[in-house]
FIVOBA-34926 format. One line per field, with one value per residue (C-alpha): residue in one letter; z, x, y. Coordinates in nm, 2 decimals, padded with zeros to 4 digits. Each point is the difference from the previous one (the first is absolute). Last residue first. Example, Ala and Ser with C-alpha at 12.3 -4.5 7.8 and 13.67 -1.06 7.14 Angstrom:
<nodes>
residu	(S/A)
up	(00.71/00.07)
east	(01.37/-00.14)
north	(-00.11/-00.34)
</nodes>
This chain:
<nodes>
residu	(Q/S/A/T/L/D/F/A/G/T/E/V/K/G/A/R/K/L/Q/V/F/I/R/Y/K/G/P/T/P/L/G/Y/P/F/S/V/S/S/G/I/Q/S/Q/H/M/A/M/M/E/S/P/S/A/V/A/V/S/A/M/S/V/S/G/S/P/H/I/H/A/F/V/S/G/D/R/K/V/F/E/A/H/G/G/M/G/M/Y/P/E/L/D/T/V/T/K/G/D/P/G/A/I/S/F/T/Y/L/N/L/D/K/A/S/I/P/K/T/K/D/H/A/W/I/M/R/Y/G/D/E/L/P/F/S/D/A/D/A/P/A/T/V/G/G/A/D/D/G/S/F/P/K/G/T/V/D/P/L/T/V/E/G/V/A/T/E/A/F/G/S/D/H/V/I/D/G/Y/V/R/Y/E/G/K/P/V/S/P/L/E/I/E/F/Y/G/T/A/A/E/I/P/H/L/H/Y/I/R/D/M/D/P/W/R/L/L/F/L/H/M/L/H/G/H/D/L/V/L/N/D/L/K/R/P/I/V/S/D/P/D/T/I/H/L/Q/L/K/D/P/K/E/L/S/A/D/I/H/L/S/K/F/I/K/Q/N/A/A/T/A/E/E/G/W/W/A/N/G/R/W/I/G/F/V/L/V/V/S/A/I/V/M/A/V/I/S/K/T/S/W/G/R/V/E/V/G/P/E/V/R/S/E/R/L/G/A/G/V/V/A/V/M/G/V/T/L/F/A/L/M/G/M/L/F/Y/T/M/G/P/D/M/A/K/V/K/L/A/V/S/P/V/P/I/Q/L/E/G/D/G/S/A/G/S/A/R/V/R/V/K/W/S/G/S/G/M/L/W/L/S/G/T/F/Y/Q/P/D/K/D/S/R/Q/A/I/D/A/I/P/P/H/K/S/A/E/G/T/M/P/T/P/T/L/D/L/E/K/I/G/P/T/M/S/R/V/E/V/R/A/V/G/P/V/V/D/P/P/R/I/S/I/L/L/Q/Y/P/G/A/K/G/Q/F/F/V/D/P/S/G/V/H/A/L/A/A/T/A/F/L/A/A/L/V/L/P/R/G/A/S/M)
up	(00.36/00.33/00.18/00.37/00.20/00.31/00.10/00.15/00.10/00.00/00.10/-00.12/00.22/-00.08/00.11/-00.25/-00.23/-00.14/-00.02/-00.08/00.05/-00.18/00.11/-00.25/00.00/-00.32/-00.37/-00.23/-00.15/00.23/-00.23/00.11/00.00/00.33/00.13/00.26/00.22/00.17/-00.21/-00.15/-00.12/-00.12/-00.21/-00.24/-00.29/-00.23/00.02/-00.11/-00.30/-00.10/00.03/-00.23/-00.03/00.20/00.27/00.00/00.10/00.27/00.13/00.04/-00.18/00.20/00.00/00.02/00.35/00.08/00.03/00.13/-00.09/00.18/-00.11/00.06/00.37/00.10/00.16/-00.31/00.05/-00.15/00.11/00.00/-00.03/00.05/-00.17/-00.18/00.01/00.25/00.23/-00.09/00.29/00.12/00.16/-00.07/00.29/-00.02/00.30/00.25/00.29/00.09/-00.35/-00.32/-00.25/-00.36/-00.24/-00.35/-00.18/-00.38/-00.17/-00.31/-00.02/-00.03/00.31/00.10/00.30/00.12/00.02/00.33/00.20/-00.24/00.07/00.20/00.20/00.31/00.21/00.36/00.24/00.37/00.11/-00.20/-00.29/-00.01/-00.33/-00.16/-00.29/00.06/00.37/00.26/-00.24/00.13/00.14/-00.17/00.00/-00.29/-00.12/-00.15/-00.21/00.22/00.34/00.20/00.35/00.06/00.06/00.25/-00.20/00.14/-00.20/-00.38/-00.24/-00.36/-00.33/-00.37/-00.30/-00.25/-00.16/-00.35/-00.20/-00.36/-00.08/-00.20/00.28/00.22/00.28/00.35/00.24/00.28/00.16/00.31/00.17/00.38/00.25/00.35/00.27/00.06/-00.19/00.15/-00.30/-00.22/-00.10/-00.38/-00.25/-00.37/-00.23/-00.36/-00.11/00.32/00.33/-00.16/00.27/00.15/-00.02/00.23/-00.02/00.30/00.05/00.31/00.06/-00.32/00.22/-00.23/-00.02/00.12/-00.30/-00.07/-00.30/-00.15/-00.26/-00.17/-00.19/00.18/-00.09/-00.10/-00.24/-00.04/-00.27/-00.01/-00.27/00.19/00.07/-00.36/-00.09/-00.13/-00.28/-00.02/00.35/00.18/00.39/00.03/00.36/00.21/00.33/00.29/00.35/00.28/00.28/00.34/00.26/-00.15/-00.37/-00.11/-00.33/-00.32/-00.32/-00.26/-00.31/-00.34/-00.16/-00.29/-00.34/-00.22/-00.24/00.16/-00.08/-00.36/-00.01/00.16/-00.26/-00.28/00.13/00.04/-00.35/-00.13/00.19/-00.15/-00.34/00.05/00.12/-00.30/-00.25/00.16/-00.03/-00.37/-00.08/00.18/-00.17/-00.34/00.06/00.09/-00.30/-00.22/00.14/-00.06/-00.36/-00.07/00.13/-00.21/00.13/-00.10/-00.33/-00.30/-00.28/-00.34/-00.18/-00.05/00.00/00.34/00.07/00.25/00.17/00.30/00.05/-00.01/00.21/00.27/00.00/00.00/00.28/00.21/-00.07/00.07/00.34/00.09/-00.14/00.21/00.31/-00.03/-00.07/00.31/00.21/-00.15/00.08/00.35/00.07/-00.16/00.23/00.30/-00.08/00.00/00.31/00.02/00.13/00.28/00.12/-00.32/00.05/-00.10/00.26/-00.08/00.06/-00.09/-00.22/00.01/-00.26/-00.07/-00.26/00.02/00.21/-00.26/-00.07/-00.03/00.22/-00.05/00.22/-00.06/00.13/00.14/-00.02/00.24/-00.10/-00.20/-00.37/-00.23/00.21/-00.22/00.10/00.07/00.06/00.23/00.06/00.27/00.00/-00.24/00.22/-00.16/-00.36/00.14/-00.19/-00.19/00.03/-00.32/-00.05/-00.07/-00.29/00.13/00.20/-00.14/00.27/00.26/-00.24/00.03/00.37/00.30/00.13/-00.29/-00.19/00.03/-00.15/00.10/-00.15/00.16/-00.21/00.08/00.36/00.14/00.36/00.27/00.23/-00.31/00.05/-00.19/-00.04/-00.17/-00.07/-00.08/-00.28/-00.02/-00.11/00.28/00.22/00.31/-00.20/00.17/00.16/-00.03/00.21/-00.03/00.19/-00.20/00.08/-00.33/-00.04/-00.12/00.05/00.38/00.24/00.14/-00.05/00.06/-00.15/00.03/00.12/00.36/00.15/00.17/-00.12/-00.23/-00.21/00.08/00.30/00.02/-00.04/00.23/00.29/-00.05/00.00/00.30/00.19/-00.11/00.11/00.33/00.10/00.10/00.23/-00.09)
east	(-01.69/00.11/00.33/00.00/00.30/00.20/00.34/00.31/00.34/00.35/00.31/00.34/00.27/00.32/-00.14/-00.28/-00.12/-00.35/-00.19/-00.38/-00.24/-00.33/-00.31/-00.28/-00.38/-00.19/-00.01/00.25/00.35/00.10/00.20/00.34/00.25/00.19/00.08/00.27/00.01/00.24/00.31/00.14/00.35/00.22/-00.27/00.10/-00.24/00.23/00.24/-00.27/-00.07/00.36/-00.01/-00.31/-00.21/00.22/00.05/-00.38/-00.06/00.26/-00.17/-00.33/-00.32/-00.30/00.08/00.29/-00.07/00.00/-00.29/-00.02/-00.34/-00.21/-00.36/-00.24/00.04/-00.35/00.12/00.18/00.38/00.19/00.36/00.20/00.38/00.19/00.19/00.21/00.36/-00.05/-00.18/00.11/-00.02/-00.28/00.14/-00.28/-00.22/-00.36/-00.10/-00.24/00.21/00.06/00.14/-00.18/00.09/-00.11/-00.22/-00.14/-00.21/-00.01/-00.30/-00.06/-00.36/-00.06/-00.23/-00.14/00.12/-00.27/00.08/-00.12/00.30/00.24/00.33/00.32/00.09/00.19/00.25/00.01/00.28/-00.06/00.30/-00.08/-00.25/-00.37/-00.19/-00.21/-00.23/-00.29/00.03/00.20/00.14/00.05/00.34/00.35/00.29/00.22/00.36/00.30/00.24/00.30/-00.09/-00.32/00.06/00.08/-00.25/-00.25/-00.27/-00.34/-00.12/-00.04/-00.24/00.10/-00.17/00.11/00.06/00.27/-00.02/00.12/00.24/00.12/00.30/00.16/00.24/-00.28/-00.15/-00.13/-00.27/-00.08/-00.34/-00.10/-00.33/00.03/-00.20/00.09/00.27/00.17/00.32/00.34/00.23/00.05/00.32/-00.03/00.01/-00.04/-00.01/-00.09/00.36/00.20/00.03/-00.13/-00.02/-00.32/-00.11/-00.28/-00.30/-00.22/-00.37/-00.21/-00.36/-00.14/-00.28/-00.04/00.29/00.34/00.19/00.36/00.16/00.32/00.19/00.23/00.33/00.10/00.18/-00.31/-00.07/00.29/-00.04/-00.14/00.12/00.03/-00.38/-00.10/-00.37/-00.18/-00.26/-00.20/00.09/-00.14/-00.01/00.35/00.15/00.17/00.14/00.03/00.16/-00.07/00.27/-00.13/00.04/-00.04/-00.04/-00.33/-00.15/-00.11/-00.09/-00.03/-00.20/00.06/-00.30/-00.18/-00.03/-00.26/00.18/-00.17/-00.33/00.09/00.10/-00.33/-00.20/00.20/-00.07/-00.37/-00.02/00.16/-00.26/-00.28/00.14/00.02/-00.36/-00.11/00.19/-00.15/-00.35/00.08/00.12/-00.30/-00.24/00.15/-00.03/-00.37/-00.05/00.16/-00.21/-00.31/00.10/00.07/-00.34/-00.17/-00.18/-00.34/-00.13/00.19/-00.16/00.17/00.07/00.36/00.09/00.09/00.34/00.12/-00.34/00.02/00.38/00.01/-00.31/00.14/00.34/-00.17/-00.23/00.30/00.18/-00.31/-00.05/00.37/-00.01/-00.31/00.13/00.34/-00.17/-00.21/00.30/00.19/-00.30/-00.03/00.37/-00.01/-00.27/00.18/00.31/00.31/00.21/00.33/00.28/00.17/00.32/00.21/00.33/00.16/00.19/00.06/00.33/-00.02/00.25/-00.04/00.06/00.10/-00.03/00.01/-00.17/-00.27/-00.08/00.11/-00.08/00.12/-00.15/00.19/-00.20/00.20/-00.07/00.09/-00.16/-00.29/-00.04/-00.18/-00.06/-00.22/-00.02/-00.29/00.02/-00.11/00.11/-00.09/00.17/-00.25/-00.30/-00.34/00.08/00.24/00.32/00.05/00.33/00.19/00.11/00.36/00.12/00.13/00.31/00.30/00.26/-00.24/-00.08/00.37/-00.04/-00.10/-00.29/-00.23/-00.13/-00.30/00.01/-00.21/00.03/-00.12/-00.03/-00.03/00.09/00.00/-00.13/00.18/-00.19/-00.07/-00.26/00.05/-00.24/00.11/-00.23/00.17/-00.14/00.04/00.21/-00.02/-00.31/-00.03/00.11/00.23/-00.14/00.26/-00.05/00.24/00.06/00.24/00.24/00.12/00.35/00.16/-00.26/-00.01/-00.15/-00.31/-00.11/-00.29/-00.03/-00.32/00.00/-00.12/-00.14/00.33/00.29/00.30/-00.20/-00.36/-00.14/-00.37/-00.02/00.31/-00.18/-00.32/00.21/00.19/-00.33/-00.12/00.32/-00.04/-00.34/00.14/00.26/00.37)
north	(00.89/00.15/-00.05/00.00/00.12/-00.09/00.14/-00.16/00.15/-00.13/00.21/-00.11/00.15/00.19/00.33/-00.03/-00.29/-00.06/-00.32/00.01/-00.29/00.06/-00.19/-00.07/-00.04/-00.07/00.08/-00.16/00.08/00.29/00.24/00.10/00.29/00.03/00.36/00.08/00.31/00.24/00.00/-00.32/00.07/-00.29/-00.17/-00.27/00.00/00.18/-00.30/-00.23/00.22/-00.03/-00.37/-00.02/-00.32/-00.22/00.27/00.07/-00.37/00.03/00.32/-00.19/00.12/00.12/00.36/00.24/00.09/-00.38/-00.25/-00.35/-00.14/-00.26/-00.06/-00.29/-00.02/00.10/00.32/00.12/00.07/00.30/00.00/00.32/00.07/00.32/00.28/-00.25/-00.11/-00.27/00.24/00.36/00.25/00.23/00.32/00.25/-00.07/00.12/00.22/-00.13/00.09/-00.37/-00.04/-00.07/-00.27/00.00/-00.21/00.05/-00.26/00.10/-00.15/-00.20/-00.11/-00.37/00.00/00.33/00.22/00.23/00.38/00.16/-00.13/00.17/-00.15/00.05/-00.31/00.10/-00.20/00.13/00.08/00.02/-00.19/-00.31/-00.02/00.07/-00.04/00.29/-00.01/-00.23/-00.07/-00.21/-00.25/-00.36/-00.07/00.01/-00.24/00.09/00.04/-00.18/00.22/-00.04/-00.12/-00.06/-00.11/-00.37/-00.27/-00.12/-00.19/-00.06/-00.30/00.02/-00.16/00.04/00.08/00.03/00.22/00.06/00.35/00.06/00.22/-00.07/00.22/-00.28/-00.05/-00.11/00.21/-00.11/00.12/-00.25/00.02/-00.20/00.02/-00.05/-00.20/00.10/00.05/00.33/00.08/00.11/00.02/-00.30/-00.16/-00.06/-00.28/-00.05/-00.31/00.00/-00.05/-00.02/00.20/00.33/00.27/00.13/00.37/00.11/00.22/-00.11/00.08/-00.02/00.09/-00.16/-00.16/-00.30/-00.07/00.12/00.13/-00.11/00.17/-00.12/00.20/-00.24/00.02/00.32/00.32/00.20/-00.29/-00.24/-00.26/-00.35/-00.25/-00.33/-00.01/-00.10/00.01/-00.31/00.07/-00.32/-00.14/00.30/-00.05/00.14/-00.04/00.27/-00.14/00.24/-00.06/00.23/00.00/00.12/-00.28/-00.25/-00.06/00.15/-00.12/00.17/-00.17/00.28/-00.06/00.16/00.15/-00.17/00.14/-00.18/-00.23/-00.31/00.15/00.03/-00.37/-00.10/00.21/-00.16/-00.35/00.10/00.12/-00.32/-00.20/00.21/-00.05/-00.37/-00.01/00.22/-00.22/-00.31/00.15/00.08/-00.35/-00.16/00.23/-00.07/-00.37/00.04/00.23/-00.26/-00.28/00.21/00.08/-00.38/-00.11/00.26/00.29/00.11/00.14/00.11/00.20/-00.05/00.33/-00.08/-00.37/-00.14/-00.13/00.26/00.04/-00.24/00.02/00.38/00.03/-00.21/00.17/00.35/-00.10/-00.10/00.32/00.21/-00.17/00.07/00.36/00.09/-00.17/00.18/00.33/-00.03/-00.08/00.30/00.24/-00.14/00.05/00.35/00.10/-00.14/00.20/-00.22/-00.02/00.18/-00.21/00.18/00.17/-00.04/00.17/00.33/00.19/00.37/00.19/00.38/00.17/00.38/00.25/00.37/00.27/00.38/00.27/00.09/-00.36/-00.36/-00.30/-00.36/-00.27/-00.33/-00.30/-00.29/-00.38/-00.29/-00.33/-00.12/00.09/00.24/00.31/00.22/00.36/00.24/00.37/00.28/00.35/00.27/00.34/00.16/-00.10/00.00/-00.10/-00.26/-00.04/-00.33/-00.18/-00.05/-00.36/-00.05/-00.23/-00.32/-00.04/-00.20/-00.02/-00.14/-00.29/-00.12/-00.07/00.21/00.21/-00.11/00.31/00.23/00.35/00.30/00.35/00.33/00.32/00.37/00.01/00.35/-00.03/-00.20/-00.24/-00.21/-00.27/-00.32/-00.29/-00.33/-00.29/-00.33/-00.21/-00.38/-00.29/-00.12/00.03/00.21/00.31/00.25/00.32/00.26/00.32/00.29/00.32/00.22/00.29/00.15/00.15/-00.32/-00.27/00.04/-00.25/-00.15/-00.36/-00.23/-00.35/-00.20/-00.36/00.05/-00.32/-00.08/00.19/-00.05/-00.25/-00.06/-00.19/-00.03/-00.38/-00.03/00.16/-00.21/-00.31/00.11/00.06/-00.35/-00.15/00.17/-00.15/-00.34/00.16/-00.01)
</nodes>
């Protein structure tokens, strides 16, 4: 490993968050009974904290929308609190907002229940809840409290001295100067108060250190190539305060890990692979043919609690001559040709359908819609399910601060949905795809991104790439 790479990894880990890197918000689309909903949930970055919920109904007729947070599993999940009623927008009757307290760390779910003219329905949406940072005190409040501390300290010393000086004086007798006893008492009081302030500051520092240790840290992947083409992966936990188990992983889309290799910094090759578990915390896979280079490594896993996260790392690979893609493995694209069309084999093209005149703003939930056109320019209608979904997309920021693996249902994993609601997970399976696939997502920060899109047709997974820029 080069001398500069630890700094790169440190920056990468510092921006990592939960099931994605640098992208903590939850996006979901699905049906609550007869109502098609697009949902954004922005978890708090401190715990306990308030999550912001935004719901857009694509189906008219909703009269009331209720929101209820509960832990995903355990006894508390059986005793939900009273539901909060989402507020309808005055300007848009199909847009609702709400705020929910998430009181503990771990895997939570938000129940969205809709009622209206067409009946009732509900969705259960997995939401990870962990502390991502320690909030700093406002500078103005800091100066105010320091001033009050100085004022109270001086006042307390003066009270001690005056009390000793005047406690035995007859009423009406004027006292001048300070006695030796009162001066000694003030000195002692000053020493005691300064010691108390010092000890309080030390306690505050200890609490701050403990709080920093509770900040969520991503799992790390140590990746190494065993000749000629076997990649070995070791997941390690950098968090000693809240250790995560690695013997409780569950299948997601039929795999314990979804591994992404992204050549860096050109981002001109991406591989979506599925290693097998050799032992607890250890995975391995025989690579396809991969060109040499530096690769970012992202491994999506899900725990049996429904908590999904992404382990991150880096690896340097030589030219690898491996086997052709098989099963669900796919990838190996080149840089995009233009903004909305990507060339595939045999004259086919992947098309991104979007309004070029409308800027894409960070934080806004959008539907990113893709299709495949034949050599004749006509959109094909025979797209096939890829691991039970219409497709997969990876949103990557050019500076490396964001990596998000998105499905047509949103940013949550199918395994997490299965823990929250097995029946809902079954409804997410897609057997018929049609001619296009849409991915709901909100870019977390302004800047330049690349979207890698994987759609399946004629038994083959096609991978396209598209560039975009998110405005403030």
